Residue, then its C-alpha position, 0 to 999 in steps of 0.5 A: m500500500a502506498d503512503i502517497g498517491i500522485v495524480m499524473l498528467d496524461n503525457r509522456i515526458p522524460r522523468p529523471a530522478g528527482d522528478v515527481g513522476n519518478p518513483a525513485s525520487f522517494d524513500f517511501p512507497v508512492a502510487m500513481a494514477v493518470a487522469p485521462g485527457a489531462g495533457t500538458r498544454q490543457v493543464v498549463e495553458r488552459s487552466a485545466e479546463g474541463l478536467l476536474p472530473a478526471l482529476t477527481a476520479a484519479a485522486t479518489g482511486l488513489q485514496d480508495a487504494g489506501a493512499a494516506a494523502v494525494t498530490t499531483c505531478c503538475g503545479f498548475l493543478a493548484v487551480h483545483q486545490p479547493e475542489l479536490a480537497d473537498a472531494l477526498r477524505v484524505p489530505v490533498a496538496t495539489s501544488s508546490l505553490l501551497q508553500v508560498p504563504l509559509v515561505l513568505q512568513t520566513l522572509r523579511h517584510n521587504q523581501r519577496c519570493c520568486v515562483l519559478t514556473v514552466n510558463a509565467s504567462t499562463l500562471t494566473d492570480a486564480h492559481l495563486q489565490a486557490v493556494g492562499v496567495g491573495r491580494a495581501l501577499r500578491d505583491r511579494v510574489h514574483l513570477a519567472g517563467l521558463e517558456h523562453t528556454e531553448h531546450l527544457f520548455h520544449v521537453l516539458t511540453g512534449d515537443d522534444e522527447t530527449l532531455d539533456v539534464a545538464r543543458a536543462e540545469a544550466e537553463v534553469v540556473a541561468a533563469a534564477q540568476a537573471v531574476l536575482g540580477e534584476h530583483p535583488d530583493i528575492g529572498a527565496f525560490v519556490l519551484e512550481c513545476t514538478n519536473l524542476p526538483p532535479y535542479s533545486a540544489a544547483i539553484k540553491a548553490a548558484t543563488g545562495r537562496p533557499v529553494w522549496d519545490a514539489l519534493t519538499l511539499i510531498r515530504w511534508l505531506h508524508g511526514g504528517c500523514a503516513e502511518p507512524t514508524a515509531p511509538g508515540t507518533r500519530s498519522c492524520 
């Protein structure tokens, strides 16, 4: 029985270790279920319009199979966080963006958090509001996208089937460094895309800023919801 259930998009892209879609990224059991019809562009470019029934069915199936909590393989599914949380009996954490309000609490009042996303042009205030980033916090969140990268963006959207990890890492690090060059008040990074955790360490090393991603979210979810492994602990 899996500790965490992961709702997967209906796509086929390379998933190296560290990617949420690779079971080797976790030191606990996970189960995965595809939401039919949930293609990358439908989710990222069209706010997952019309996909809630398929997402709910996949999440419910994972829950009914014994998952203690459910997450997803795309941060853009934040837009359906309230609906999916209401639909399931177990906790649901759709997106690494859920960490943004907490990260902001850890920073000085004159610092901001950078959300590094696969596509900043389609990550909207609706996505942010669904995970608790409302008007009071919005000015402290800077969006930076990877949609102009020559390699990684085309891999993640399915246009290129071959991932060059070293090239992708260089592109992601360059994007993070460019953000700091223009906005030195950035105090931390939150990586929206569940394909970006393989590059978190490199971003942290290159920028000197803390980095949170989908794996930090899922480890937190697991810590609260998995069956206890020591006397005196409780699961949710």
